[in-house]
DSSP file (Angstrom, degrees, kcal/mol; ACC not computed):
  #  RESIDUE AA STRUCTURE BP1 BP2  ACC     N-H-->O    O-->H-N    N-H-->O    O-->H-N    TCO  KAPPA ALPHA  PHI   PSI    X-CA   Y-CA   Z-CA
    1    1 A X     >        0   0    0      0, 0.0     4,-2.0     0, 0.0     5,-0.2   0.000 360.0 360.0 360.0 -40.2    4.4   -3.1  -27.1
    2    2 A X  H  >  +     0   0    0      1,-0.2     4,-2.5     2,-0.2     5,-0.2   0.852 360.0  55.5 -65.1 -33.7    2.2   -0.2  -26.1
    3    3 A X  H  > S+     0   0    0      2,-0.2     4,-2.3     1,-0.2    -1,-0.2   0.890 107.2  49.8 -65.6 -38.3   -0.8   -1.8  -27.7
    4    4 A X  H  > S+     0   0    0      2,-0.2     4,-2.4     1,-0.2    -2,-0.2   0.907 111.0  49.1 -65.1 -42.0   -0.3   -4.9  -25.6
    5    5 A X  H  X S+     0   0    0     -4,-2.0     4,-2.0     2,-0.2    -2,-0.2   0.914 111.6  48.9 -64.5 -42.6    0.0   -2.8  -22.4
    6    6 A X  H  X S+     0   0    0     -4,-2.5     4,-2.1     2,-0.2    -2,-0.2   0.907 111.1  50.5 -63.5 -41.3   -3.2   -0.9  -23.3
    7    7 A X  H  X S+     0   0    0     -4,-2.3     4,-2.7     1,-0.2    -2,-0.2   0.914 109.7  50.3 -61.7 -42.5   -5.0   -4.2  -24.0
    8    8 A X  H  X S+     0   0    0     -4,-2.4     4,-2.1     2,-0.2    -1,-0.2   0.844 107.9  53.5 -66.8 -32.7   -3.9   -5.6  -20.6
    9    9 A X  H  X S+     0   0    0     -4,-2.0     4,-1.9     2,-0.2    -1,-0.2   0.930 111.5  45.0 -64.7 -44.5   -5.1   -2.4  -18.9
   10   10 A X  H  X S+     0   0    0     -4,-2.1     4,-2.2     1,-0.2    -2,-0.2   0.914 113.1  51.0 -64.4 -42.4   -8.6   -2.8  -20.4
   11   11 A X  H  X S+     0   0    0     -4,-2.7     4,-2.6     1,-0.2    -1,-0.2   0.876 107.4  54.5 -61.5 -38.2   -8.5   -6.5  -19.6
   12   12 A X  H  X S+     0   0    0     -4,-2.1     4,-2.2     2,-0.2    -1,-0.2   0.904 108.7  47.5 -62.7 -42.7   -7.6   -5.6  -16.0
   13   13 A X  H  X S+     0   0    0     -4,-1.9     4,-2.4     2,-0.2    -2,-0.2   0.911 112.4  49.2 -66.3 -41.9  -10.6   -3.3  -15.6
   14   14 A X  H  X S+     0   0    0     -4,-2.2     4,-2.6     2,-0.2    -2,-0.2   0.928 112.7  47.2 -63.7 -44.9  -13.0   -6.0  -17.1
   15   15 A X  H  X S+     0   0    0     -4,-2.6     4,-2.6     1,-0.2    -1,-0.2   0.894 111.2  52.5 -63.2 -39.7  -11.6   -8.7  -14.8
   16   16 A X  H  X S+     0   0    0     -4,-2.2     4,-2.0    -5,-0.2    -2,-0.2   0.919 111.2  45.7 -63.1 -44.1  -12.0   -6.3  -11.8
   17   17 A X  H  X S+     0   0    0     -4,-2.4     4,-2.3     2,-0.2    -2,-0.2   0.915 113.6  49.2 -66.1 -43.2  -15.6   -5.5  -12.6
   18   18 A X  H  X S+     0   0    0     -4,-2.6     4,-2.6     1,-0.2     5,-0.2   0.899 109.7  52.2 -61.9 -40.6  -16.4   -9.2  -13.2
   19   19 A X  H  X S+     0   0    0     -4,-2.6     4,-2.1     1,-0.2    -1,-0.2   0.903 109.3  49.7 -63.6 -40.8  -14.8  -10.1   -9.9
   20   20 A X  H  X S+     0   0    0     -4,-2.0     4,-2.0     2,-0.2    -2,-0.2   0.909 111.8  48.0 -62.9 -42.4  -16.9   -7.5   -8.1
   21   21 A X  H  X S+     0   0    0     -4,-2.3     4,-1.6     2,-0.2    -2,-0.2   0.921 111.9  49.0 -65.2 -44.1  -20.1   -8.8   -9.6
   22   22 A X  H  X S+     0   0    0     -4,-2.6     4,-0.9     1,-0.2    -1,-0.2   0.892 111.0  50.1 -65.2 -39.1  -19.3  -12.4   -8.8
   23   23 A X  H >< S+     0   0    0     -4,-2.1     3,-0.6     1,-0.2    -1,-0.2   0.902 110.7  49.7 -65.8 -39.7  -18.5  -11.6   -5.2
   24   24 A X  H 3< S+     0   0    0     -4,-2.0    -1,-0.2     1,-0.2    -2,-0.2   0.783 106.4  56.7 -69.9 -26.0  -21.7   -9.6   -4.8
   25   25 A X  H 3< S+     0   0    0     -4,-1.6    17,-0.3    -5,-0.1    -1,-0.2   0.706  85.0 102.3 -77.2 -19.1  -23.7  -12.5   -6.3
   26   26 A X  S << S-     0   0    0     -4,-0.9     2,-0.6    -3,-0.6    13,-0.1  -0.355  78.2-119.1 -68.6 144.9  -22.5  -15.0   -3.7
   27   27 A X        -     0   0    0     12,-0.2    -1,-0.1    11,-0.1     5,-0.1  -0.732  27.1-134.8 -85.8 121.4  -24.8  -15.8   -0.8
   28   28 A X        -     0   0    0     -2,-0.6     3,-0.3     3,-0.5     4,-0.0  -0.357  11.8-125.5 -73.2 158.4  -23.3  -14.8    2.5
   29   29 A X  S    S+     0   0    0      1,-0.2    -1,-0.1    -2,-0.0     3,-0.1   0.851 107.0  31.4 -73.0 -35.0  -23.6  -17.3    5.4
   30   30 A X  S    S-     0   0    0      1,-0.1     2,-1.0     0, 0.0    -1,-0.2   0.268 112.9-105.9-107.0  12.0  -25.3  -14.8    7.8
   31   31 A X     >  +     0   0    0     -3,-0.3     4,-0.8     4,-0.0    -3,-0.5  -0.737  64.9 151.2 100.1 -86.0  -27.3  -12.7    5.4
   32   32 A X  T >4  -     0   0    0     -2,-1.0     3,-0.6     1,-0.2     4,-0.5  -0.019  67.4 -35.3  59.8-155.5  -25.2   -9.5    5.5
   33   33 A X  G >> S+     0   0    0      1,-0.2     4,-0.7     2,-0.2     3,-0.6   0.745 125.0  72.7 -76.7 -25.3  -24.9   -7.1    2.6
   34   34 A X  G 34>S+     0   0    0     -3,-0.4     5,-1.4     1,-0.2     3,-0.5   0.790  88.6  62.7 -62.5 -28.0  -25.0   -9.7   -0.1
   35   35 A X  G X<5S+     0   0    0     -4,-0.8     3,-1.3    -3,-0.6     5,-0.2   0.885  99.8  53.1 -65.1 -38.3  -28.7  -10.2    0.5
   36   36 A X  T <45S+     0   0    0     -3,-0.6    -1,-0.2    -4,-0.5    -2,-0.2   0.720 106.6  54.0 -71.7 -19.1  -29.5   -6.6   -0.5
   37   37 A X  T 3<5S-     0   0    0     -4,-0.7    -1,-0.3    -3,-0.5    -2,-0.2   0.235 127.9 -92.3 -97.7  13.5  -27.6   -7.1   -3.8
   38   38 A X  T <>5 +     0   0    0     -3,-1.3     4,-0.9     3,-0.1     3,-0.4   0.874  66.7 155.9  86.5  39.5  -29.6  -10.1   -4.8
   39   39 A X  H  ><S+     0   0    0     -5,-1.4     4,-0.8     1,-0.2     3,-0.3   0.861  76.7  51.1 -66.9 -34.7  -27.6  -13.0   -3.5
   40   40 A X  H  > S+     0   0    0     -5,-0.2     4,-1.9     1,-0.2    -1,-0.2   0.720  97.4  70.0 -74.0 -20.3  -30.6  -15.3   -3.4
   41   41 A X  H  > S+     0   0    0     -3,-0.4     4,-2.4     1,-0.2     5,-0.2   0.889  94.2  53.8 -65.1 -40.4  -31.4  -14.5   -7.0
   42   42 A X  H  X S+     0   0    0     -4,-0.9     4,-2.6    -3,-0.3     5,-0.2   0.895 109.8  48.0 -63.0 -39.0  -28.4  -16.3   -8.4
   43   43 A X  H  X S+     0   0    0     -4,-0.8     4,-1.4     1,-0.2    -1,-0.2   0.879 112.2  49.2 -69.1 -37.0  -29.5  -19.5   -6.6
   44   44 A X  H  < S+     0   0    0     -4,-1.9    -2,-0.2     2,-0.2    -1,-0.2   0.868 118.3  39.2 -69.4 -36.3  -33.0  -19.2   -7.8
   45   45 A X  H  < S+     0   0    0     -4,-2.4    -2,-0.2    -5,-0.1    -3,-0.2   0.899 126.8  29.5 -80.5 -42.1  -32.0  -18.7  -11.4
   46   46 A X  H  < S-     0   0    0     -4,-2.6     3,-0.2     1,-0.3    -3,-0.2   0.476 111.5-101.6-105.9  -2.7  -29.1  -21.1  -11.7
   47   47 A X    ><  -     0   0    0     -4,-1.4     3,-1.0    -5,-0.2    -1,-0.3  -0.459  43.6 -60.7 111.1 177.4  -29.9  -23.9   -9.3
   48   48 A X  T >  S+     0   0    0      1,-0.2     3,-0.5    -2,-0.1    -1,-0.2   0.750 123.5  58.8 -75.5 -25.5  -28.9  -25.0   -5.8
   49   49 A X  T 3>  +     0   0    0      1,-0.2     4,-1.4    -3,-0.2     3,-0.3   0.162  69.9 109.9 -91.3  19.9  -25.2  -25.6   -6.6
   50   50 A X  H <>  +     0   0    0     -3,-1.0     4,-2.8     1,-0.2     5,-0.2   0.851  68.9  63.5 -63.7 -34.5  -24.6  -22.0   -7.6
   51   51 A X  H <> S+     0   0    0     -3,-0.5     4,-1.9     1,-0.2    -1,-0.2   0.901 102.9  47.3 -57.9 -44.1  -22.5  -21.3   -4.5
   52   52 A X  H  > S+     0   0    0     -3,-0.3     4,-1.9     1,-0.2    -1,-0.2   0.895 113.2  48.6 -65.2 -39.8  -19.9  -23.8   -5.5
   53   53 A X  H  X S+     0   0    0     -4,-1.4     4,-2.5     1,-0.2    -2,-0.2   0.913 110.8  50.3 -66.4 -42.9  -19.7  -22.5   -9.0
   54   54 A X  H  X S+     0   0    0     -4,-2.8     4,-2.2     1,-0.2    -1,-0.2   0.856 108.8  52.3 -66.8 -34.1  -19.4  -18.9   -7.9
   55   55 A X  H  X S+     0   0    0     -4,-1.9     4,-2.1    -5,-0.2    -1,-0.2   0.924 111.1  46.9 -65.7 -43.2  -16.6  -19.8   -5.5
   56   56 A X  H  X S+     0   0    0     -4,-1.9     4,-2.4     2,-0.2    -2,-0.2   0.905 112.2  49.9 -64.8 -41.4  -14.7  -21.4   -8.3
   57   57 A X  H  X S+     0   0    0     -4,-2.5     4,-2.9     1,-0.2     5,-0.2   0.890 109.3  52.6 -64.3 -38.7  -15.3  -18.5  -10.6
   58   58 A X  H  X S+     0   0    0     -4,-2.2     4,-2.4     2,-0.2    -2,-0.2   0.911 110.0  47.7 -63.1 -42.3  -14.1  -16.1   -7.9
   59   59 A X  H  X S+     0   0    0     -4,-2.1     4,-2.1     2,-0.2    -2,-0.2   0.918 114.0  46.9 -64.6 -43.1  -10.9  -18.1   -7.4
   60   60 A X  H  X S+     0   0    0     -4,-2.4     4,-2.4     2,-0.2    -2,-0.2   0.936 114.6  45.7 -65.4 -46.7  -10.2  -18.2  -11.2
   61   61 A X  H  X S+     0   0    0     -4,-2.9     4,-2.6     1,-0.2    -2,-0.2   0.880 112.2  52.2 -65.4 -37.2  -10.9  -14.5  -11.7
   62   62 A X  H  X S+     0   0    0     -4,-2.4     4,-2.3    -5,-0.2    -1,-0.2   0.900 110.5  47.8 -64.2 -40.3   -8.8  -13.6   -8.7
   63   63 A X  H  X S+     0   0    0     -4,-2.1     4,-2.6     2,-0.2     5,-0.2   0.913 112.5  48.2 -66.2 -43.0   -5.9  -15.6  -10.1
   64   64 A X  H  X S+     0   0    0     -4,-2.4     4,-2.6     2,-0.2     5,-0.2   0.912 111.5  51.2 -62.8 -42.0   -6.2  -14.0  -13.5
   65   65 A X  H  X S+     0   0    0     -4,-2.6     4,-2.0     2,-0.2    -2,-0.2   0.918 111.8  46.9 -61.0 -44.5   -6.4  -10.6  -11.8
   66   66 A X  H  X S+     0   0    0     -4,-2.3     4,-2.1     2,-0.2    -2,-0.2   0.930 114.3  45.8 -64.4 -46.8   -3.2  -11.3   -9.9
   67   67 A X  H  X S+     0   0    0     -4,-2.6     4,-2.4     1,-0.2    -2,-0.2   0.897 112.3  51.1 -64.5 -40.7   -1.3  -12.6  -12.8
   68   68 A X  H  X S+     0   0    0     -4,-2.6     4,-2.5    -5,-0.2    -1,-0.2   0.881 109.3  51.5 -64.4 -37.7   -2.4   -9.8  -15.1
   69   69 A X  H  X S+     0   0    0     -4,-2.0     4,-2.2    -5,-0.2    -2,-0.2   0.907 110.4  48.1 -65.5 -41.8   -1.3   -7.3  -12.5
   70   70 A X  H  X S+     0   0    0     -4,-2.1     4,-1.9     2,-0.2    -2,-0.2   0.911 112.3  49.1 -65.1 -42.1    2.2   -8.9  -12.2
   71   71 A X  H  X S+     0   0    0     -4,-2.4     4,-2.3     1,-0.2    -2,-0.2   0.916 111.5  49.6 -63.7 -43.2    2.6   -8.9  -16.0
   72   72 A X  H  X S+     0   0    0     -4,-2.5     4,-2.1     1,-0.2    -1,-0.2   0.892 109.2  51.8 -63.3 -39.3    1.5   -5.3  -16.2
   73   73 A X  H  X S+     0   0    0     -4,-2.2     4,-0.7     1,-0.2    -1,-0.2   0.884 111.6  46.8 -66.6 -36.5    4.0   -4.3  -13.6
   74   74 A X  H  < S+     0   0    0     -4,-1.9     3,-0.3     1,-0.2    -2,-0.2   0.884 114.1  47.4 -71.0 -37.9    6.8   -6.0  -15.4
   75   75 A X  H  < S+     0   0    0     -4,-2.3    -2,-0.2     1,-0.2    -1,-0.2   0.828 115.4  44.2 -73.7 -30.3    5.9   -4.5  -18.8
   76   76 A X  H  < S+     0   0    0     -4,-2.1    -1,-0.2    -5,-0.2    -2,-0.2   0.494  86.4 108.4 -95.8  -2.6    5.6   -1.0  -17.5
   77   77 A X     <  -     0   0    0     -4,-0.7     3,-0.1    -3,-0.3    -3,-0.0  -0.468  65.0-140.4 -72.9 149.0    8.7   -0.9  -15.3
   78   78 A X        -     0   0    0      1,-0.3     3,-0.4     3,-0.1     2,-0.2   0.072  46.4 -98.2 -99.9  23.7   11.5    1.3  -16.7
   79   79 A X        -     0   0    0      1,-0.2    -1,-0.3     0, 0.0     0, 0.0  -0.616  62.8 -44.5  96.8-157.3   14.4   -0.9  -15.8
   80   80 A X  S    S+     0   0    0     -2,-0.2    -1,-0.2    -3,-0.1     2,-0.1   0.418  92.7 119.8 -97.2   1.7   16.8   -0.7  -12.9
   81   81 A X        -     0   0    0     -3,-0.4     2,-0.2     1,-0.1    -3,-0.1  -0.389  59.6-130.1 -68.8 143.5   17.3    3.1  -12.9
   82   82 A X    >   -     0   0    0      1,-0.1     3,-1.2    -2,-0.1     4,-0.3  -0.544  15.6-121.7 -86.4 157.6   16.3    5.0   -9.9
   83   83 A X  T 3  S+     0   0    0      1,-0.2     3,-0.3    -2,-0.2    -1,-0.1   0.682 113.7  57.2 -71.1 -16.3   14.2    8.1  -10.1
   84   84 A X  T >  S+     0   0    0      1,-0.2     3,-0.7     2,-0.1    -1,-0.2   0.265  76.3 100.3 -96.2  10.8   17.0   10.0   -8.4
   85   85 A X  T <  S+     0   0    0     -3,-1.2    -1,-0.2     1,-0.2    -2,-0.1   0.912  87.6  37.1 -64.8 -44.0   19.7    9.1  -11.0
   86   86 A X  T 3  S+     0   0    0     -3,-0.3     2,-0.5    -4,-0.3    -1,-0.2   0.340  89.1 113.3 -93.9   6.9   19.6   12.4  -12.9
   87   87 A X    <   -     0   0    0     -3,-0.7     2,-0.5    -4,-0.0    -3,-0.0  -0.680  55.0-151.2 -83.8 126.8   19.1   14.7   -9.9
   88   88 A X        -     0   0    0     -2,-0.5     2,-0.4     0, 0.0    -2,-0.1  -0.850  11.1-160.2 -99.1 130.0   22.0   17.0   -9.2
   89   89 A X        -     0   0    0     -2,-0.5     2,-0.2     3,-0.0     3,-0.1  -0.861  16.0-123.1-111.3 144.8   22.6   18.0   -5.6
   90   90 A X        -     0   0    0     -2,-0.4     3,-0.1     1,-0.1     2,-0.0  -0.560  38.6 -99.5 -79.6 147.2   24.6   20.9   -4.3
   91   91 A X        -     0   0    0     -2,-0.2     2,-0.1     1,-0.1    -1,-0.1  -0.369  45.0 -99.9 -66.1 148.1   27.3   20.1   -1.9
   92   92 A X        -     0   0    0      1,-0.1     2,-0.2    -3,-0.1    -1,-0.1  -0.447  37.6-115.7 -70.2 137.7   26.5   20.7    1.7
   93   93 A X        -     0   0    0     -2,-0.1     2,-0.5     1,-0.1    -1,-0.1  -0.488  28.9-111.9 -74.0 142.7   27.7   23.9    3.2
   94   94 A X        -     0   0    0     -2,-0.2     2,-0.4     1,-0.0    -1,-0.1  -0.636  35.6-165.6 -76.5 123.3   30.3   23.7    6.0
   95   95 A X        -     0   0    0     -2,-0.5     2,-0.1     1,-0.0    -3,-0.0  -0.880  23.0-111.0-109.5 142.0   28.7   24.8    9.3
   96   96 A X        -     0   0    0     -2,-0.4     2,-0.1     1,-0.1     4,-0.1  -0.402  34.6-111.0 -70.4 148.5   30.8   25.6   12.3
   97   97 A X        -     0   0    0      1,-0.1     3,-0.2     2,-0.1    -1,-0.1  -0.430  22.6-118.4 -73.9 152.4   30.4   23.3   15.3
   98   98 A X  S    S+     0   0    0      1,-0.3     2,-0.8    -2,-0.1    -1,-0.1   0.847 111.6  45.8 -62.9 -31.9   28.7   24.7   18.4
   99   99 A X        +     0   0    0      1,-0.1    -1,-0.3     2,-0.1    -2,-0.1  -0.825  65.3 164.3-109.8  91.1   31.9   24.1   20.4
  100  100 A X        +     0   0    0     -2,-0.8    -1,-0.1    -3,-0.2     4,-0.1   0.418  46.2  99.7 -89.0   4.2   34.6   25.5   18.2
  101  101 A X  S    S-     0   0    0      2,-0.3    -2,-0.1    -3,-0.1     5,-0.0   0.081  96.3 -79.5 -73.7-167.0   37.1   25.6   21.1
  102  102 A X  S    S+     0   0    0      2,-0.0     2,-0.3     3,-0.0    -1,-0.0   0.899 111.1  34.8 -67.2 -43.4   39.8   23.1   21.7
  103  103 A X  S    S-     0   0    0      2,-0.1    -2,-0.3     1,-0.1     4,-0.1  -0.803  70.9-133.3-116.3 157.5   37.6   20.4   23.4
  104  104 A X  S    S+     0   0    0     -2,-0.3     2,-0.4    -4,-0.1    -1,-0.1   0.769  92.9  59.5 -77.4 -25.3   34.1   19.4   22.8
  105  105 A X  S    S-     0   0    0     -6,-0.0    -2,-0.1    -3,-0.0     2,-0.1  -0.866  88.6-119.7-105.9 136.6   33.2   19.4   26.5
  106  106 A X        -     0   0    0     -2,-0.4    -2,-0.1     1,-0.1     5,-0.1  -0.413  34.9-105.8 -70.6 150.3   33.5   22.6   28.6
  107  107 A X    >>  -     0   0    0      1,-0.1     3,-1.2    -2,-0.1     4,-1.2  -0.343  30.6-107.6 -71.5 158.6   35.9   22.4   31.6
  108  108 A X  T 34 S+     0   0    0      1,-0.3     3,-0.1     2,-0.2    -1,-0.1   0.806 119.4  58.3 -59.2 -29.0   34.4   22.1   35.1
  109  109 A X  T 34 S+     0   0    0      1,-0.2    -1,-0.3     4,-0.0     4,-0.1   0.798 108.2  46.3 -72.0 -25.1   35.4   25.7   35.8
  110  110 A X  T <4 S+     0   0    0     -3,-1.2    -1,-0.2     2,-0.1    -2,-0.2   0.661  91.7  99.8 -87.3 -17.5   33.3   26.9   32.8
  111  111 A X  S  < S-     0   0    0     -4,-1.2     2,-0.1    -3,-0.1    -4,-0.0  -0.413  83.6-106.6 -71.1 143.3   30.3   24.9   33.7
  112  112 A X        -     0   0    0     -2,-0.1     2,-0.2     1,-0.1    -1,-0.1  -0.404  35.1-111.8 -69.1 147.0   27.5   26.7   35.5
  113  113 A X        -     0   0    0      1,-0.1    -1,-0.1    -2,-0.1     2,-0.1  -0.567  35.3-107.9 -78.8 140.8   27.1   25.8   39.1
  114  114 A X        -     0   0    0     -2,-0.2     2,-0.6     1,-0.1    -1,-0.1  -0.399  27.0-126.7 -69.1 145.1   23.9   23.9   40.0
  115  115 A X        -     0   0    0     -2,-0.1     2,-0.6    -3,-0.0    -1,-0.1  -0.830  19.9-157.7 -94.3 122.5   21.3   25.9   41.9
  116  116 A X        -     0   0    0     -2,-0.6     2,-0.1     0, 0.0    -2,-0.0  -0.886  19.0-126.7-101.9 121.6   20.2   24.1   45.1
  117  117 A X        -     0   0    0     -2,-0.6     2,-0.2     1,-0.1     3,-0.0  -0.393  25.3-115.6 -68.0 143.8   16.7   25.2   46.2
  118  118 A X        -     0   0    0      1,-0.1     2,-0.2    -2,-0.1    -1,-0.1  -0.545  33.9-104.1 -77.8 143.1   16.6   26.4   49.8
  119  119 A X        -     0   0    0     -2,-0.2     2,-0.4     1,-0.0    -1,-0.1  -0.434  34.3-150.8 -69.2 137.1   14.5   24.3   52.2
  120  120 A X        -     0   0    0     -2,-0.2     2,-0.4    -3,-0.0    -1,-0.0  -0.858   7.0-135.1-107.8 142.8   11.2   25.8   53.0
  121  121 A X              0   0    0     -2,-0.4     0, 0.0     1,-0.1     0, 0.0  -0.791 360.0 360.0 -98.7 140.9    9.4   25.2   56.3
  122  122 A X              0   0    0     -2,-0.4    -1,-0.1     0, 0.0    -2,-0.0   0.411 360.0 360.0 -94.7 360.0    5.8   24.4   56.3
């Protein structure tokens, strides 16, 4: 099983590199960065219909890349166990509440009186 996973990893890298090369060979519509990487060279070497072929190859390589990634994720998953399954946690310490008296709200006689600013004359 490990040999199959290793083979699929190597296959993934090869497909990724091929996909990058094919995308760089495509001729962009407005010039762009593809011109500096030789986009016109593919058309000169392989004919006028190279664009259609490169688009089809890109779709095929992208699909293979996606399927290979899904297969690798299924083969390398470790089942349904969580990573936190074997972690032991200490019980939380009991902390006293801020209002340890009888009621949670202070009575109006205990509440501080509001400070009203004195009016100032200009």
